[in-house]
C-alpha positions as CSV (number, residue, x, y, z in Angstrom):
1,X,62.7,104.6,93.5
2,X,64.4,107.8,92.8
3,X,63.1,110.6,90.6
4,X,64.8,113.5,88.6
5,X,63.1,116.2,87.4
6,X,64.6,117.9,84.5
7,X,64.4,121.7,84.6
8,X,67.5,123.2,83.2
9,X,65.8,124.3,79.9
10,X,66.2,128.3,79.2
11,X,62.9,127.9,77.2
12,X,64.0,130.6,74.5
13,X,60.7,130.2,73.0
14,X,58.9,131.5,76.2
15,X,60.5,134.7,74.7
16,X,61.4,135.5,78.7
17,X,64.3,135.5,81.0
18,X,62.2,133.4,83.4
19,X,63.3,130.2,83.8
20,X,60.8,128.2,81.3
21,X,59.6,126.0,84.3
22,X,58.9,128.9,86.8
23,X,56.0,130.1,84.3
24,X,53.0,129.6,86.2
25,X,50.0,127.9,85.4
26,X,47.1,128.0,87.4
27,X,48.9,130.5,89.9
28,X,51.8,127.9,90.6
29,X,55.1,127.4,88.9
30,X,55.0,124.3,86.3
31,X,57.6,122.7,88.3
32,X,56.1,123.2,91.4
33,X,53.0,121.4,90.1
34,X,55.5,118.3,88.9
35,X,57.3,118.4,92.3
36,X,54.2,118.4,94.4
37,X,53.0,114.9,91.9
38,X,55.9,113.6,93.0
39,X,55.5,114.0,96.4
40,X,52.0,112.6,96.3
41,X,53.4,109.1,94.8
42,X,55.8,108.5,98.0
43,X,59.2,110.0,96.7
44,X,60.1,112.3,99.5
45,X,63.1,113.9,97.8
46,X,63.5,114.4,94.3
47,X,66.5,115.3,92.2
48,X,66.0,118.2,90.7
49,X,68.2,119.4,87.4
50,X,69.0,122.7,87.1
51,X,70.7,125.2,84.7
52,X,73.3,128.2,85.3
53,X,71.2,131.1,87.1
54,X,68.1,129.2,88.1
55,X,68.6,129.7,91.7
56,X,65.0,130.7,91.9
57,X,64.1,126.9,91.4
58,X,66.0,126.2,95.0
59,X,64.1,129.5,96.3
60,X,60.8,127.7,95.5
61,X,61.5,123.9,96.3
62,X,63.9,124.8,99.1
63,X,65.4,121.9,101.1
64,X,62.8,119.3,100.0
65,X,64.8,118.4,96.6
66,X,68.5,118.2,95.8
67,X,69.8,119.6,93.0
68,X,72.3,119.1,90.5
69,X,73.4,122.1,88.3
70,X,73.8,121.3,84.2
71,X,76.3,123.6,83.0
72,X,76.0,123.8,79.3
73,X,72.6,122.9,77.5
74,X,73.9,119.5,76.1
75,X,70.8,117.9,76.0
76,X,68.6,115.3,78.1
77,X,71.1,112.4,78.2
78,X,73.3,114.9,79.4
79,X,71.1,116.5,82.1
80,X,70.7,113.1,83.7
81,X,74.2,112.0,83.7
82,X,74.7,115.1,86.0
83,X,72.6,113.2,88.9
84,X,75.0,110.0,88.7
85,X,77.1,111.2,91.6
86,X,74.1,111.4,94.0
87,X,72.5,107.8,92.4
88,X,76.1,106.1,93.0
89,X,75.6,102.8,94.2
90,X,71.6,102.9,93.6
91,X,69.8,100.0,92.4
92,X,66.3,100.9,92.3
93,X,64.0,102.5,90.2
94,X,64.6,105.8,88.9
95,X,61.6,107.9,87.5
96,X,62.4,110.6,85.3
97,X,60.1,113.5,84.4
98,X,60.4,116.8,82.6
99,X,59.6,120.2,84.7
100,X,57.3,121.4,82.0
101,X,54.3,118.8,82.0
102,X,52.4,120.3,84.8
103,X,49.5,118.0,83.8
104,X,50.7,114.7,84.9
105,X,48.2,113.3,87.7
106,X,49.8,111.0,90.3
107,X,47.4,108.2,89.8
108,X,48.6,108.1,86.1
109,X,52.4,107.7,87.8
110,X,51.7,105.3,90.2
111,X,49.7,103.0,87.3
112,X,53.0,103.8,85.0
113,X,55.9,102.7,88.0
114,X,53.2,99.6,88.6
115,X,53.4,98.5,84.7
116,X,57.0,98.8,84.7
117,X,57.4,96.5,87.5
118,X,55.2,94.1,86.7
119,X,56.5,94.2,83.0
120,X,60.4,93.7,83.9
121,X,61.6,95.8,81.1
122,X,64.9,97.6,82.1
123,X,63.3,100.9,80.9
124,X,59.6,101.8,80.3
125,X,58.6,104.5,78.5
126,X,55.2,106.7,79.4
127,X,53.4,107.1,75.8
128,X,50.4,108.8,74.5
129,X,48.3,108.5,71.7
130,X,47.9,111.9,69.8
131,X,45.4,113.0,67.1
132,X,48.2,115.2,65.8
133,X,51.8,113.6,66.5
134,X,53.7,116.1,65.0
135,X,57.0,117.3,66.3
136,X,56.9,114.3,68.8
137,X,59.2,111.4,69.1
138,X,57.6,108.2,67.6
139,X,57.5,105.2,69.5
140,X,58.3,102.3,67.2
141,X,57.4,98.8,68.4
142,X,58.6,95.5,67.9
143,X,56.3,92.5,66.6
144,X,55.8,91.6,69.8
145,X,54.9,94.5,71.4
146,X,57.8,96.0,73.0
147,X,59.6,99.3,72.0
148,X,62.4,98.8,69.3
149,X,63.4,102.6,69.5
150,X,61.8,106.3,69.4
151,X,62.0,107.9,65.9
152,X,62.2,111.8,66.5
153,X,60.2,113.8,64.6
154,X,63.4,115.1,62.1
155,X,64.2,111.4,61.7
156,X,61.2,109.3,61.0
157,X,60.5,108.1,57.7
158,X,57.4,108.4,55.8
159,X,55.7,105.4,57.5
160,X,56.9,106.3,61.1
161,X,55.5,110.1,60.3
162,X,52.1,108.0,60.6
163,X,52.4,106.5,64.0
164,X,50.0,108.3,66.5
165,X,51.9,106.8,69.6
166,X,54.6,109.1,71.0
167,X,57.2,109.9,73.6
168,X,55.7,111.6,76.3
169,X,59.0,112.6,78.2
170,X,58.5,110.9,80.9
171,X,60.5,107.3,82.1
172,X,61.0,104.9,84.5
173,X,64.8,102.9,84.4
174,X,66.5,100.3,86.5
175,X,69.1,102.8,87.8
176,X,72.0,100.9,86.8
177,X,71.2,100.0,83.4
178,X,70.4,103.9,82.9
179,X,73.6,105.1,83.6
180,X,75.4,102.2,81.6
181,X,73.5,103.2,78.6
182,X,74.1,107.2,78.9
183,X,77.9,106.4,79.1
184,X,77.9,104.9,75.6
185,X,75.5,107.8,73.9
186,X,77.3,109.9,71.7
187,X,76.6,113.8,70.7
188,X,74.3,114.2,67.8
189,X,76.1,115.1,64.6
190,X,74.3,118.5,64.3
191,X,73.2,119.6,67.6
192,X,76.3,118.0,69.5
193,X,73.7,117.3,72.4
194,X,73.3,114.2,74.1
195,X,69.9,112.7,73.8
196,X,68.3,110.4,76.6
197,X,66.1,108.7,73.9
198,X,69.3,107.3,72.6
199,X,69.6,105.2,76.0
200,X,66.7,103.4,74.5
201,X,67.9,102.2,71.2
202,X,71.2,101.3,73.1
203,X,69.2,98.9,75.5
204,X,67.0,97.5,72.9
205,X,70.1,96.7,70.7
206,X,72.0,95.0,73.5
207,X,68.7,92.6,73.7
208,X,67.3,94.4,76.7
209,X,63.2,94.6,76.9
210,X,61.7,97.9,76.7
211,X,58.2,98.8,77.3
212,X,55.6,101.4,76.5
213,X,52.7,102.0,78.9
214,X,50.0,104.4,77.0
215,X,48.6,107.1,79.3
216,X,44.8,107.0,79.5
217,X,44.2,110.6,78.9
218,X,46.8,112.1,76.5
219,X,46.3,115.5,77.4
220,X,48.2,115.0,80.4
221,X,51.4,114.5,78.3
222,X,51.2,118.0,76.7
223,X,54.4,120.0,77.7
224,X,55.4,123.5,77.3
225,X,57.7,125.3,74.9
226,X,55.7,128.6,74.0
227,X,53.2,130.7,75.2
228,X,50.9,129.5,73.1
229,X,51.2,125.7,74.6
230,X,51.1,127.6,78.2
231,X,47.9,129.0,77.8
232,X,46.9,125.7,76.5
233,X,47.9,123.8,79.2
234,X,46.5,126.8,81.8
235,X,42.8,126.3,80.3
236,X,43.2,122.1,80.5
237,X,44.0,122.5,84.1
238,X,41.7,125.2,85.0
239,X,38.8,122.9,83.6
240,X,40.7,120.0,85.7
241,X,40.2,122.0,89.0
242,X,36.5,123.2,88.0
243,X,35.7,119.6,87.8
244,X,37.2,118.4,90.5
245,X,35.2,121.2,92.8
246,X,31.9,120.9,91.4
247,X,29.5,119.5,93.8
248,X,26.2,117.8,92.7
249,X,23.0,120.4,92.5
250,X,20.7,119.5,95.1
251,X,17.9,120.1,92.6
252,X,18.8,117.9,90.0
């Protein structure tokens, strides 16, 4: 298995010159949380997609990772394509994560990978059921339970807006199928960006099976796009760490 950590975003809404994934959560940069989790599941050298001026990420992770650069912010699909050269001839599975999701646990990813392999689809999406799915892409399932498509918030119909199962931005793809699909993705009419989610629609349109695995704890899927999000994630992780270190009361 190979893995890609998408860490090229500037994080404009963070209102900081610091790359978004280098903002700290409980004393450690977000991308380091993600990287350490990847290492825990046995992937020794993940590929990290960075943006121009993000050399500090190289300094943080050093030679423990391989790096590719996304020169222009042309979307998640374009970011993944930058790693095609490093993965030329690779026929295994590719795990894709965002560098701004520091709450994902190793045990969650292990279960996710096992489900991907057990079900045998060409791709599996890590999904979450959210009380308030606003802002997230919705998972649209076919009658047999497989994934039909991901509907982005701006493109959802009235009925789709009521769907609470959302895309977390974490995927597992069969490597060769991933890049074949990405070569067919076209830029969005408005943003001119290439979206990784469009590869899902291409695969299902070709008759391939795509699955979604629902994470047990939806809090693990929370990503950081703003200072407010950062505060939420910090609180959640600190509470998790306190619970993990709490010892039984001898008097109790």
